Residue frames as a rotation matrix with the C-alpha (Angstrom) as fourth column:
MET 1
-0.073 -0.540 -0.838 -1.37
-0.976 -0.134 0.171 -24.72
-0.205 0.831 -0.517 -9.44
SER 2
0.901 0.406 -0.152 -2.03
-0.431 0.875 -0.218 -27.91
0.044 0.262 0.964 -11.35
ASN 3
0.482 -0.730 0.484 0.59
0.152 0.614 0.775 -30.66
-0.863 -0.300 0.407 -11.12
LYS 4
0.463 -0.348 0.815 1.39
0.880 0.287 -0.377 -30.28
-0.103 0.892 0.439 -14.81
LEU 5
0.781 -0.108 0.615 1.84
0.044 -0.973 -0.227 -26.51
0.623 0.204 -0.755 -14.59
GLU 6
0.861 -0.417 0.291 3.91
-0.414 -0.243 0.877 -26.99
-0.296 -0.876 -0.382 -11.48
ARG 7
0.508 -0.605 0.613 6.21
0.494 0.788 0.367 -29.56
-0.705 0.116 0.700 -13.07
LYS 8
0.495 -0.242 0.834 6.68
0.790 -0.274 -0.549 -27.33
0.361 0.931 0.056 -16.07
SER 9
0.871 -0.105 0.480 7.40
-0.242 -0.942 0.233 -24.26
0.428 -0.319 -0.845 -13.84
LYS 10
0.740 -0.582 0.338 9.90
-0.124 0.376 0.918 -26.37
-0.662 -0.721 0.205 -11.83
LYS 11
0.400 -0.604 0.690 11.72
0.849 0.527 -0.031 -27.38
-0.345 0.598 0.723 -14.96
ILE 12
0.470 -0.242 0.849 12.01
0.421 -0.784 -0.456 -23.79
0.776 0.571 -0.267 -16.23
TYR 13
0.905 -0.205 0.374 13.15
-0.422 -0.553 0.719 -22.65
0.059 -0.808 -0.587 -12.71
LYS 14
0.630 -0.679 0.377 15.81
0.216 0.619 0.755 -25.23
-0.746 -0.394 0.537 -12.63
ARG 15
0.390 -0.437 0.811 16.92
0.919 0.123 -0.375 -24.47
0.064 0.891 0.450 -16.17
PHE 16
0.603 -0.202 0.771 17.39
0.119 -0.934 -0.338 -20.78
0.788 0.296 -0.539 -15.54
ASN 17
0.917 -0.286 0.277 19.02
-0.327 -0.144 0.934 -21.39
-0.228 -0.947 -0.225 -12.24
LYS 18
0.451 -0.749 0.485 21.56
0.646 0.649 0.402 -23.58
-0.616 0.132 0.777 -13.91
LYS 19
0.409 -0.315 0.856 22.12
0.734 -0.444 -0.514 -20.93
0.542 0.839 0.049 -16.67
TYR 20
0.765 -0.172 0.621 22.85
-0.319 -0.938 0.134 -18.20
0.559 -0.301 -0.773 -14.13
MET 21
0.770 -0.574 0.278 25.18
-0.096 0.326 0.940 -20.40
-0.631 -0.751 0.196 -12.12
LYS 22
0.411 -0.623 0.666 27.04
0.878 0.466 -0.107 -21.00
-0.243 0.629 0.739 -15.31
GLU 23
0.542 -0.167 0.824 27.36
0.352 -0.845 -0.403 -17.26
0.763 0.508 -0.399 -16.03
LEU 24
0.905 -0.234 0.356 28.57
-0.426 -0.485 0.764 -16.71
-0.006 -0.843 -0.538 -12.49
LYS 25
0.570 -0.721 0.395 31.27
0.391 0.660 0.641 -19.41
-0.723 -0.211 0.658 -12.88
GLN 26
0.287 -0.505 0.814 32.34
0.895 -0.161 -0.416 -17.87
0.341 0.848 0.406 -16.24
LEU 27
0.802 -0.010 0.597 32.55
-0.070 -0.994 0.078 -14.44
0.593 -0.105 -0.799 -14.58
LEU 28
0.805 -0.522 0.281 34.82
-0.316 0.023 0.948 -15.79
-0.501 -0.853 -0.146 -11.95
LYS 29
0.404 -0.707 0.581 37.06
0.794 0.586 0.161 -17.36
-0.454 0.396 0.798 -14.54
ASN 30
0.426 -0.194 0.884 37.29
0.678 -0.579 -0.454 -13.93
0.599 0.792 -0.116 -16.44
TYR 31
0.572 -0.134 0.809 38.22
-0.382 -0.917 0.119 -11.83
0.726 -0.377 -0.576 -13.35
GLY 32
-0.381 -0.684 -0.622 40.76
0.500 0.414 -0.761 -11.97
0.778 -0.601 0.184 -10.58
PRO 33
0.273 0.527 -0.805 40.09
0.959 -0.081 0.273 -11.10
0.078 -0.846 -0.527 -6.91
TRP 34
-0.571 -0.532 -0.625 41.82
0.567 -0.806 0.169 -7.72
-0.594 -0.258 0.762 -7.58
ASP 35
-0.825 0.325 0.463 39.30
0.314 -0.418 0.852 -6.71
0.471 0.848 0.243 -10.27
ASN 36
-0.729 0.671 -0.135 36.28
-0.331 -0.519 -0.788 -4.50
-0.599 -0.530 0.600 -9.54
TYR 37
-0.885 0.392 -0.251 33.52
-0.068 0.425 0.903 -6.74
0.461 0.816 -0.350 -10.95
ILE 38
-0.839 0.539 -0.074 30.88
0.220 0.211 -0.953 -6.37
-0.498 -0.815 -0.295 -8.37
ASP 39
-0.234 0.774 -0.588 28.52
-0.713 -0.548 -0.438 -4.76
-0.661 0.317 0.680 -10.89
CYS 40
-0.485 -0.030 -0.874 28.92
-0.732 0.561 0.387 -7.66
0.479 0.827 -0.294 -13.24
PHE 41
-0.937 0.196 -0.289 27.84
0.317 0.825 -0.468 -10.03
0.147 -0.530 -0.835 -10.49
ALA 42
-0.542 0.772 -0.332 24.88
-0.101 -0.452 -0.886 -7.69
-0.834 -0.447 0.323 -9.69
TYR 43
-0.380 0.434 -0.817 23.82
-0.909 -0.337 0.244 -7.75
-0.170 0.835 0.523 -13.32
ILE 44
-0.733 0.049 -0.679 23.60
-0.166 0.954 0.248 -11.47
0.660 0.295 -0.691 -13.40
GLN 45
-0.841 0.453 -0.296 21.60
0.440 0.252 -0.862 -11.31
-0.316 -0.855 -0.411 -10.14
PHE 46
-0.467 0.705 -0.533 19.12
-0.541 -0.705 -0.459 -8.77
-0.700 0.074 0.710 -11.71
LYS 47
-0.412 0.304 -0.859 18.51
-0.808 0.315 0.498 -11.03
0.422 0.899 0.115 -14.66
HIS 48
-0.857 0.110 -0.504 17.96
0.278 0.922 -0.270 -14.00
0.435 -0.371 -0.821 -12.31
TRP 49
-0.777 0.571 -0.265 15.48
0.111 -0.291 -0.950 -11.92
-0.619 -0.768 0.163 -10.28
ILE 50
-0.383 0.709 -0.592 13.50
-0.880 -0.475 0.000 -10.93
-0.281 0.520 0.806 -13.38
ASP 51
-0.496 0.233 -0.837 13.18
-0.371 0.815 0.446 -14.63
0.785 0.531 -0.317 -14.47
TYR 52
-0.899 0.068 -0.433 12.50
0.375 0.630 -0.680 -15.78
0.227 -0.774 -0.592 -10.95
TYR 53
-0.695 0.619 -0.367 9.79
-0.005 -0.514 -0.858 -13.18
-0.719 -0.595 0.360 -10.14
THR 54
-0.413 0.515 -0.751 8.29
-0.909 -0.275 0.312 -13.35
-0.046 0.812 0.582 -13.57
LEU 55
-0.567 0.208 -0.797 7.87
-0.175 0.915 0.363 -17.17
0.805 0.345 -0.482 -13.44
GLY 56
0.076 0.669 0.739 6.63
-0.870 -0.318 0.378 -16.99
0.488 -0.672 0.558 -9.82
TYR 57
0.641 0.094 -0.762 7.66
0.069 0.981 0.180 -20.58
0.765 -0.168 0.622 -8.99
ASN 58
0.051 -0.589 -0.806 9.04
0.878 0.411 -0.245 -21.14
0.476 -0.696 0.538 -5.53
VAL 59
-0.631 -0.140 0.763 8.40
-0.113 -0.957 -0.269 -17.46
0.768 -0.256 0.588 -4.56
VAL 60
-0.211 0.521 -0.827 7.11
0.821 0.553 0.139 -17.80
0.530 -0.650 -0.545 -0.97
ALA 61
-0.615 -0.144 -0.775 7.65
0.675 -0.605 -0.423 -14.46
-0.408 -0.783 0.469 0.69
MET 62
0.556 0.828 -0.072 5.10
0.748 -0.537 -0.390 -11.71
-0.361 0.163 -0.918 0.60
GLU 63
-0.032 -0.502 0.864 5.95
0.631 -0.681 -0.372 -8.42
0.775 0.533 0.339 -1.21
VAL 64
-0.824 -0.328 -0.462 6.88
0.566 -0.509 -0.649 -5.67
-0.022 -0.796 0.605 1.13
LYS 65
-0.825 0.529 0.200 4.00
-0.439 -0.822 0.362 -3.61
0.356 0.211 0.910 -0.13
ASP 66
0.079 0.876 -0.475 1.63
-0.256 0.478 0.840 -6.43
0.964 0.055 0.262 0.94
THR 67
-0.427 -0.347 -0.835 3.16
0.663 0.508 -0.550 -6.92
0.615 -0.788 0.013 4.38
PRO 68
0.568 0.821 0.061 0.96
0.587 -0.456 0.669 -5.35
0.577 -0.345 -0.741 6.99
GLU 69
0.506 -0.391 -0.769 3.63
0.752 -0.238 0.615 -4.30
-0.423 -0.889 0.174 9.36
PHE 70
-0.658 -0.739 0.145 5.33
0.696 -0.522 0.493 -2.11
-0.288 0.425 0.858 6.62
ASN 71
0.321 0.876 -0.359 2.05
0.569 -0.482 -0.666 -0.45
-0.757 0.009 -0.654 5.47
ARG 72
-0.437 -0.571 -0.695 3.66
-0.332 -0.616 0.714 0.57
-0.836 0.543 0.079 2.08
PRO 73
0.380 0.644 0.664 1.03
0.399 0.533 -0.746 -0.07
-0.835 0.548 -0.055 -0.65
ASP 74
0.913 -0.056 -0.404 2.89
-0.346 -0.629 -0.696 2.28
-0.215 0.775 -0.594 -3.00
ARG 75
-0.045 -0.993 0.111 6.16
-0.632 0.114 0.767 0.29
-0.774 -0.036 -0.633 -2.82
PRO 76
0.109 0.000 -0.994 7.15
-0.967 0.233 -0.106 -1.46
0.231 0.973 0.025 -6.02
THR 77
0.935 0.207 0.289 7.02
-0.278 0.932 0.233 -5.20
-0.221 -0.298 0.929 -6.28
ARG 78
0.157 -0.958 0.241 10.38
-0.107 0.226 0.968 -7.17
-0.982 -0.178 -0.067 -6.46
LEU 79
0.099 -0.102 0.990 9.87
0.899 0.436 -0.045 -7.79
-0.427 0.894 0.135 -10.06
GLN 80
0.882 0.204 0.425 9.43
0.361 -0.872 -0.331 -4.01
0.303 0.445 -0.843 -10.76
ILE 81
0.703 -0.706 -0.084 12.52
-0.406 -0.495 0.768 -3.34
-0.584 -0.505 -0.635 -8.63
ALA 82
0.124 -0.742 0.659 14.51
0.355 0.654 0.668 -5.84
-0.927 0.151 0.344 -10.51
LEU 83
0.464 0.193 0.864 13.37
0.884 -0.151 -0.441 -4.47
0.046 0.969 -0.241 -13.96
LYS 84
0.979 -0.127 0.158 14.36
-0.127 -0.992 -0.006 -0.86
0.157 -0.015 -0.987 -12.86
MET 85
0.460 -0.886 0.066 17.71
-0.251 -0.058 0.966 -1.96
-0.852 -0.461 -0.248 -11.45
LYS 86
-0.034 -0.463 0.886 18.57
0.778 0.545 0.314 -3.68
-0.628 0.699 0.342 -14.80
ALA 87
0.693 0.348 0.631 17.35
0.681 -0.603 -0.415 -0.62
0.236 0.717 -0.656 -16.78
LEU 88
0.936 -0.353 -0.020 19.47
-0.313 -0.855 0.414 1.72
-0.163 -0.381 -0.910 -14.59
TYR 89
0.269 -0.883 0.386 22.45
0.053 0.413 0.909 -0.53
-0.962 -0.224 0.158 -14.84
ASP 90
0.179 -0.109 0.978 22.10
0.941 0.309 -0.137 -0.74
-0.287 0.945 0.158 -18.62
ARG 91
0.946 0.206 0.251 21.88
0.278 -0.913 -0.299 3.04
0.167 0.352 -0.921 -18.90
TYR 92
0.695 -0.717 -0.054 25.23
-0.603 -0.622 0.499 3.69
-0.392 -0.314 -0.865 -17.32
SER 93
0.021 -0.748 0.663 27.12
0.017 0.664 0.748 0.59
-1.000 -0.004 0.027 -18.51
ASP 94
0.137 0.013 0.990 26.02
0.945 0.297 -0.135 1.09
-0.296 0.955 0.029 -22.23
MET 95
0.747 0.036 -0.664 27.02
-0.064 -0.990 -0.126 4.76
-0.661 0.136 -0.737 -22.36
ASN 96
0.406 -0.567 0.717 29.03
0.908 0.340 -0.245 5.54
-0.105 0.750 0.653 -25.49
LEU 97
-0.342 -0.634 -0.693 31.64
0.497 -0.748 0.440 8.19
-0.798 -0.194 0.571 -25.94
SER 98
-0.844 -0.040 0.535 30.33
0.516 -0.334 0.788 9.01
0.147 0.942 0.303 -29.48
ASP 99
0.211 0.977 0.043 27.16
0.879 -0.209 0.428 10.41
0.427 -0.052 -0.903 -27.89
PHE 100
0.618 -0.088 -0.781 29.12
0.476 -0.749 0.460 13.18
-0.626 -0.657 -0.421 -26.34
LYS 101
-0.218 -0.746 0.630 30.69
0.973 -0.114 0.201 14.62
-0.078 0.656 0.750 -29.44
LYS 102
-0.134 0.031 -0.990 31.32
0.150 -0.987 -0.051 18.35
-0.980 -0.155 0.128 -29.74
GLU 103
0.810 0.441 -0.385 30.65
-0.191 -0.422 -0.886 20.35
-0.554 0.792 -0.258 -32.92
ASP 104
0.245 -0.774 -0.584 34.27
-0.958 -0.285 -0.024 19.84
-0.147 0.566 -0.811 -33.96
GLY 105
0.459 0.109 -0.882 34.02
-0.507 0.847 -0.159 16.17
0.730 0.521 0.443 -33.79
SER 106
-0.581 -0.807 -0.103 35.94
-0.266 0.308 -0.914 15.71
0.769 -0.503 -0.393 -30.72
VAL 107
0.079 0.721 -0.689 34.50
0.565 0.537 0.626 14.01
0.821 -0.439 -0.365 -27.55
ASP 108
0.036 -0.028 0.999 33.49
-0.641 -0.767 0.002 16.01
0.766 -0.641 -0.046 -24.54
VAL 109
-0.304 -0.241 -0.922 34.94
0.289 0.899 -0.330 13.75
0.908 -0.366 -0.203 -21.99
ASP 110
-0.986 0.033 0.165 33.93
-0.162 -0.438 -0.884 15.96
0.043 -0.898 0.437 -19.10
LYS 111
-0.232 0.973 -0.021 30.25
-0.972 -0.230 0.050 15.69
0.044 0.032 0.999 -20.13
PHE 112
0.153 0.217 -0.964 30.60
-0.300 0.940 0.164 11.97
0.942 0.264 0.209 -20.59
ASN 113
-0.743 -0.533 -0.405 32.16
0.246 0.345 -0.906 11.60
0.622 -0.773 -0.125 -17.16
GLU 114
-0.837 0.443 0.321 29.49
-0.547 -0.656 -0.520 13.70
-0.019 -0.611 0.792 -15.61
ALA 115
0.094 0.918 -0.384 26.65
-0.933 0.216 0.287 11.76
0.346 0.332 0.878 -17.23
TYR 116
-0.079 -0.246 -0.966 28.31
-0.056 0.969 -0.242 8.44
0.995 0.035 -0.090 -16.39
LYS 117
-0.917 -0.347 -0.197 28.73
0.179 0.085 -0.980 9.26
0.357 -0.934 -0.016 -12.74
LYS 118
-0.555 0.806 0.206 25.21
-0.829 -0.518 -0.210 10.66
-0.063 -0.288 0.956 -12.54
ALA 119
0.207 0.663 -0.719 23.77
-0.733 0.592 0.335 7.53
0.648 0.458 0.609 -14.07
LYS 120
-0.296 -0.414 -0.861 25.83
0.252 0.835 -0.489 5.16
0.921 -0.362 -0.143 -11.90
ARG 121
-0.976 -0.036 0.213 25.02
-0.197 -0.250 -0.948 7.08
0.087 -0.968 0.237 -8.74
GLU 122
-0.227 0.972 0.063 21.33
-0.972 -0.230 0.055 6.86
0.068 -0.049 0.996 -9.61
PHE 123
0.193 0.174 -0.966 21.64
-0.290 0.950 0.114 3.10
0.938 0.258 0.234 -10.09
PHE 124
-0.615 -0.538 -0.577 23.41
0.343 0.476 -0.810 2.60
0.710 -0.695 -0.109 -6.75
GLU 125
-0.837 0.410 0.364 21.07
-0.547 -0.606 -0.577 4.92
-0.016 -0.682 0.731 -4.88
TYR 126
0.165 0.938 -0.304 18.06
-0.883 0.278 0.379 2.98
0.440 0.206 0.874 -6.21
TYR 127
0.029 -0.221 -0.975 19.75
0.093 0.972 -0.218 -0.35
0.995 -0.085 0.049 -5.34
MET 128
-0.905 -0.397 -0.153 20.51
0.161 0.013 -0.987 0.85
0.394 -0.918 0.052 -1.77
GLU 129
-0.484 0.803 0.349 16.88
-0.872 -0.477 -0.112 2.01
0.076 -0.358 0.931 -1.41
TYR 130
0.474 0.869 -0.139 15.40
-0.875 0.482 0.033 -1.38
0.096 0.106 0.990 -2.35
ALA 131
-0.397 -0.727 -0.561 18.12
-0.651 0.653 -0.386 -3.96
0.647 0.212 -0.732 -1.70
ASP 132
-0.866 0.032 0.499 16.52
-0.443 0.414 -0.796 -5.14
-0.232 -0.910 -0.344 1.45
ASP 133
0.156 0.985 -0.076 13.26
-0.835 0.090 -0.542 -5.92
-0.527 0.148 0.837 -0.42
MET 134
0.236 -0.142 -0.961 15.00
-0.834 0.478 -0.276 -8.50
0.499 0.867 -0.005 -2.60
TRP 135
-0.779 -0.387 0.493 14.69
-0.591 0.715 -0.373 -11.56
-0.208 -0.582 -0.786 -0.40
ASP 136
0.170 0.897 -0.407 12.54
-0.851 0.342 0.398 -14.66
0.497 0.279 0.822 -0.60
């Protein structure tokens, strides 16, 4: 990497790290220790991972799929994992009651709850499958 490109990447890296630290601090101001906000924290982490692995600056560890001792060439990259985690999170967090209306105009709360729980379970199962890959 040329010095000019490295300086530019370092600047971008520092800028988005500062941005996400600010988001985390704001999150902590909005919630108390009694609130269940772990998924809000995780969402900020996913956005950071996407920026971090897209930029590629200061990424020193090998991908699990490229590590000989794991022998898993089909394993997704950390960027692919982060993108999918964010997409799965968005799917359950952006669900809207109006998408579950019955013919009479009322909301089918049971179908909404079922779909929400299924989407949330899928998100957390994916996270549990790949959480250990997300290191550097």
